[in-house]
C-alpha positions in Angstrom: 26.0 -50.3 52.2 29.6 -52.7 51.5 32.8 -51.4 52.1 33.1 -50.7 48.5 30.2 -48.9 47.6 30.4 -46.7 51.4 34.1 -45.5 49.8 32.8 -44.1 46.6 29.6 -42.9 48.1 29.8 -38.9 47.5 29.7 -36.9 50.6 25.9 -36.1 50.4 24.7 -38.7 50.7 24.4 -39.2 47.0 24.5 -42.9 45.8 26.7 -43.3 42.3 24.8 -45.0 39.4 26.1 -48.5 38.8 25.2 -48.4 34.8 25.9 -44.5 33.5 25.0 -44.9 29.5 28.5 -42.3 29.6 31.3 -42.1 31.6 32.4 -38.5 33.0 36.2 -37.4 32.8 38.2 -37.0 35.6 37.2 -34.7 38.4 33.1 -34.6 36.8 30.7 -37.5 38.2 27.1 -38.9 38.6 25.1 -39.1 41.3 21.7 -40.4 42.2 19.5 -39.1 45.2 16.7 -42.4 45.1 14.7 -40.1 47.6 14.7 -37.2 45.5 11.6 -37.9 42.9 11.6 -34.4 41.1 15.4 -33.9 40.6 17.4 -37.8 40.7 20.1 -37.2 38.9 22.9 -35.0 39.5 26.5 -34.2 38.3 29.4 -33.3 40.9 32.6 -31.4 40.5 34.9 -29.9 42.9 36.0 -26.4 42.8 38.7 -24.8 45.1 38.3 -27.7 47.5 34.6 -27.5 47.6 31.8 -30.0 45.9 29.4 -28.5 43.6 25.9 -30.3 42.6 23.7 -29.5 40.1 20.6 -31.6 40.0 18.5 -32.7 36.9 15.3 -34.2 36.6 15.9 -36.6 33.8 19.1 -38.8 33.0 19.2 -37.4 29.5 19.8 -33.7 30.6 22.5 -34.8 33.3 24.3 -36.2 30.9 23.8 -33.5 28.5 25.3 -30.8 31.6 28.1 -33.1 31.9 29.0 -33.6 28.3 29.0 -29.7 27.9 30.8 -28.8 31.3 33.7 -31.6 30.6 33.6 -29.7 26.5 34.3 -26.5 28.4 36.8 -27.8 31.1 38.7 -28.9 28.1 38.4 -25.3 25.7 38.4 -23.1 28.9 40.1 -25.0 31.8 39.1 -25.3 35.1 37.9 -21.4 35.1 34.9 -23.5 33.6 33.6 -24.7 36.4 33.2 -21.2 38.2 29.0 -21.4 38.2 27.7 -18.2 39.7 24.1 -18.5 40.1 23.2 -15.1 39.4 25.9 -14.8 36.8 24.5 -17.9 35.1 21.0 -16.3 35.0 22.3 -13.2 33.4 23.6 -14.7 30.7 21.0 -17.2 30.1 18.9 -13.9 29.7 21.6 -12.4 27.5 21.3 -15.1 25.0 17.8 -15.1 25.0 17.7 -11.2 24.0 20.6 -11.4 21.5 18.9 -14.7 19.7 21.1 -16.1 17.3 23.4 -13.1 17.5 27.0 -13.6 16.9 28.6 -12.5 20.0 31.7 -10.8 18.2 29.0 -9.3 16.1 27.0 -7.6 19.8 30.6 -6.7 21.3 31.7 -4.8 18.0 28.0 -3.1 18.1 28.5 -1.9 21.5 31.9 -0.7 21.2 30.9 0.9 18.1 28.6 3.1 20.5 30.5 3.5 23.1 28.6 0.5 24.9 25.8 3.1 26.3 22.7 4.6 24.6 22.1 8.4 24.3 19.6 9.6 26.6 18.9 12.4 24.2 14.8 13.6 23.9 12.4 14.1 21.4 12.5 17.7 21.8 16.2 18.2 21.5 16.4 15.5 18.7 14.2 17.1 16.5 16.0 20.2 17.2 19.5 18.8 16.0 18.2 16.9 13.6 16.7 20.3 11.8 20.0 22.3 12.6 22.2 19.1 10.6 19.7 19.1 7.9 20.0 22.6 7.3 23.9 22.7 7.3 23.5 19.8 5.0 21.4 22.3 2.5 17.9 20.8 2.7 15.9 24.0 1.3 13.8 25.1 4.7 10.6 24.0 1.8 12.0 20.7 2.7 12.0 20.2 6.1 8.8 22.1 6.5 6.9 19.2 5.3 9.1 17.3 8.4 8.0 20.1 11.1 4.5 19.3 11.6 4.7 15.7 11.5 7.7 15.1 14.1 5.8 17.4 16.3 2.8 15.7 16.1 4.7 12.6 16.4 6.2 14.2 20.4 2.7 15.2 21.3 1.4 11.7 21.3 4.4 9.4 22.5 5.8 12.7 24.6 9.3 14.3 25.0 10.8 10.9 25.9 14.4 9.7 25.8 14.8 8.3 21.9 15.9 5.1 22.8 13.0 4.1 24.5 10.7 4.2 21.9 9.7 1.0 20.4 7.7 -0.1 16.9 4.5 -0.7 19.6 4.7 3.3 20.1 5.2 3.7 16.0 2.3 1.6 14.5 0.3 3.1 17.5 1.0 6.4 16.2 -0.1 5.7 12.7 -3.0 3.7 13.8 -4.5 6.6 15.4 -3.7 9.3 12.3 -7.1 11.2 12.3 -7.5 10.4 8.3 -8.9 7.6 6.1 -5.8 8.3 3.9 -3.1 5.5 3.1 -1.4 8.5 1.4 -0.7 10.5 4.5 0.4 7.3 6.5 2.5 6.7 4.1 3.8 10.5 4.0 4.0 10.3 8.2 5.8 6.7 8.1 8.2 8.0 5.9 9.0 11.2 7.7 9.3 9.5 11.1 11.9 6.8 9.6 14.0 9.4 7.7 14.5 11.1 11.6 14.9 7.4 13.2 17.8 6.9 10.6 19.2 10.2 11.4 19.6 8.9 14.9 20.7 5.8 13.9 23.4 7.7 11.6 24.6 9.9 14.5 25.1 7.4 17.0 22.5 8.7 19.0 20.3 5.3 19.2 21.7 1.6 19.0 18.4 0.1 18.3 16.3 1.5 15.6 13.0 1.0 15.9 12.2 1.6 12.2 14.7 -1.3 11.3 12.0 -4.0 9.2 8.8 -1.7 9.6 7.4 -1.5 6.4 5.3 1.2 5.4 1.9 1.3 4.7 0.4 -0.1 1.7 -0.7 2.5 -1.0 -4.1 3.3 -2.5 -3.8 2.4 -6.3 -3.2 6.0 -7.5 -6.1 7.4 -10.1 -3.9 8.6 -13.6 -5.7 11.8 -15.1 -4.8 12.2 -18.3 -6.0 15.6 -20.5 -8.4 14.7 -23.6 -6.0 16.4 -26.3 -8.7 18.7 -26.8 -8.5 20.3 -23.6 -4.7 20.7 -23.6 -5.3 22.6 -26.8 -8.1 25.1 -25.3 -6.1 25.1 -22.3 -2.9 27.0 -24.2 -5.0 29.1 -26.9 -7.4 30.4 -23.9 -4.1 32.0 -21.9 -2.4 33.6 -25.1 -3.5 36.8 -24.1 -3.1 36.4 -20.0 -1.2 38.8 -18.3 2.5 37.6 -18.7 1.3 34.8 -21.2 4.7 33.7 -22.7 6.2 33.1 -19.3 3.2 31.1 -18.4 3.1 29.1 -21.2 7.0 28.4 -21.1 6.5 26.5 -17.6 3.3 24.8 -18.3 4.7 23.3 -21.8 7.5 22.4 -19.3 4.8 20.3 -16.8 2.8 19.3 -20.5 5.5 18.3 -22.6 8.4 17.3 -20.6 6.5 16.2 -17.6 8.7 18.3 -15.2 7.1 18.4 -12.1 4.9 21.2 -11.0 7.7 23.1 -8.0 10.5 22.5 -10.8 8.9 24.1 -13.7 8.1 26.6 -11.0 11.7 27.8 -10.5 13.8 26.9 -13.2 15.4 29.6 -14.5 17.2 30.4 -18.1 20.7 28.8 -17.2 18.6 25.5 -17.2 17.8 25.8 -21.4 20.8 25.2 -23.8 19.3 26.2 -26.8 22.2 25.0 -29.0 22.6 21.5 -27.5 18.7 21.2 -27.1 19.6 19.8 -22.9 17.4 20.9 -20.4 19.3 21.1 -16.8 18.0 20.6 -13.4 19.9 21.7 -10.4 20.2 19.7 -7.8 18.5 22.6 -5.7 15.3 22.5 -7.6 15.0 19.3 -8.1 12.7 16.8 -5.5 15.7 14.3 -4.6 18.2 16.9 -4.4 19.9 15.3 -7.4 21.0 17.2 -10.6 19.1 15.8 -13.7 19.6 16.6 -17.1 16.5 16.4 -20.2 18.2 15.5 -23.2 15.9 14.6 -25.8 12.4 16.7 -25.2 10.1 16.8 -28.1 10.2 19.6 -30.9 6.8 21.5 -29.8 8.5 22.2 -26.3 11.4 23.3 -27.8 9.0 26.0 -30.2 7.2 26.8 -26.5 10.2 27.6 -25.2 11.7 29.6 -27.6 8.4 31.6 -27.9 8.6 32.5 -23.8 11.7 33.2 -23.6 13.1 32.4 -20.5 15.2 35.6 -20.0 12.6 37.3 -19.2 11.0 34.8 -17.0 10.6 36.8 -13.2 7.4 34.6 -11.5 8.3 32.7 -8.0 6.6 29.7 -7.1 3.5 31.4 -5.7 3.1 33.9 -8.8 3.4 30.7 -11.1 1.0 28.8 -8.7 -1.5 31.6 -9.0 -1.4 32.3 -12.6 -1.9 28.3 -13.6 -4.7 27.7 -11.4 -6.2 30.7 -13.4 -5.3 29.3 -16.7 -7.4 26.2 -15.5 -10.4 28.5 -14.7 -10.1 30.5 -17.7 -9.8 27.4 -20.1 -13.2 26.1 -17.6 -10.9 22.8 -16.6 -11.1 21.1 -13.8 -7.6 21.3 -12.4 -6.5 17.6 -11.1 -3.3 17.2 -9.2 -0.7 16.1 -11.8 -2.8 16.3 -14.6 0.0 17.8 -16.9 3.1 15.4 -16.0 0.4 12.2 -16.0 -0.7 13.4 -19.5 3.2 14.3 -20.8 4.0 10.7 -19.4 1.1 8.9 -20.9 0.9 10.1 -24.1 5.0 10.0 -24.8 4.4 6.0 -24.4 1.6 5.8 -26.6 3.7 7.6 -29.1 7.1 6.0 -28.6 6.0 2.5 -26.7 9.6 2.6 -24.9 9.5 3.2 -21.1 12.7 4.0 -21.0 13.0 6.6 -23.3 10.2 8.2 -21.4 11.5 7.6 -18.0 14.2 9.8 -19.5 12.3 12.3 -20.4 11.0 12.1 -16.7 13.9 12.1 -15.2 12.2 8.8 -13.4 14.1 5.8 -12.3 11.5 3.0 -11.9 10.4 1.5 -15.1 8.4 -1.1 -14.0 6.0 1.3 -12.2 5.6 3.7 -14.8 4.7 1.4 -17.6 2.0 0.1 -15.1 0.5 3.5 -14.7 0.9 5.1 -18.0 0.8 2.3 -20.3 -2.9 2.4 -22.3 -3.5 5.8 -20.6 -2.8 7.9 -23.9 -5.2 6.1 -26.2 -2.8 5.4 -29.0 -0.1 6.3 -31.1 -2.0 8.7 -32.9 -3.1 10.7 -29.5 0.2 10.5 -28.6 1.3 12.1 -31.9 -1.8 15.0 -31.8 -0.8 16.3 -28.1 3.2 16.5 -28.6 2.0 18.8 -31.9 0.2 21.6 -30.0 2.5 24.5 -30.8 2.9 28.1 -29.8 1.0 30.5 -32.0 3.2 31.7 -35.6 
């Protein structure tokens, strides 16, 4: 080796490349190790008087690292040269875990949750969930739908820390339900998602395993519409039944306003304004816990309500449910679930051909679903008009 090359030779025995394609800035230099075929290309720099070396299998990777290092030094100063192997490995794994997420956003979320994950277990979390919902005013009946689902879910996953539950366990739970009903799976999905959404909102978990989790596709609904003749028969056969006026008044709310069974069973005299012809559904008896109003109910419904006299109503939900079932038995008709509400919707669309008008009557928000489900089921305008001409006895 001549004197010039000897002066330029790195301390660790490497050789300076003769024709670099890019010249690094002062303090960083390229060297080569011909006797190391697996990692022949290297970048060297000095940090606190000690030489640091990093080797690469290709010149392209060597140059790429040197450019990155030079840019870091320009931006952050000599602190960028402090490359701790353990910290570097942790940093690389962290970048893999967060993907393309913005670091400032990651820090913001970490600070928002106090930099830690709660260790609340399923058992304690479900107790707190029901206590919180009761305080919000959610009815005992509504919470009763959640209890068996969350209890069954905990039986499957165990009384584990909630933050350890992942998407795989959620999907496995749904797949393992002993049912062929997509509606049942969909119901369980919604109950569990509501629970985990609450855990996220109350900052008991940082990562919600339900985020991006899609509900099972529901089976196509079967819409059963009661023939007009059967509607006449249902009301006629119960004229002499016990508490007939109240029974038929509540049935009329389902049949001619499309009111849900649970709401028709609970609404009282204060829900009807016979002067303005407005029906008010209080939030406490509405499915979505929101006050609703029916302003354009059909004339025959108001005739039934006047004949029924809501001020004298006294049935509770169970009594009305039993009386309603007896009315179908008395008329020898199949008591199909939601048949009166479906009939009201179908005949209303048949009469008016206006999904918005029907949605207003049903206190329904999804016009597209309503139109696709009920259009054509009423059998034409004449049928629609005949349904809303079923009147109380004179």
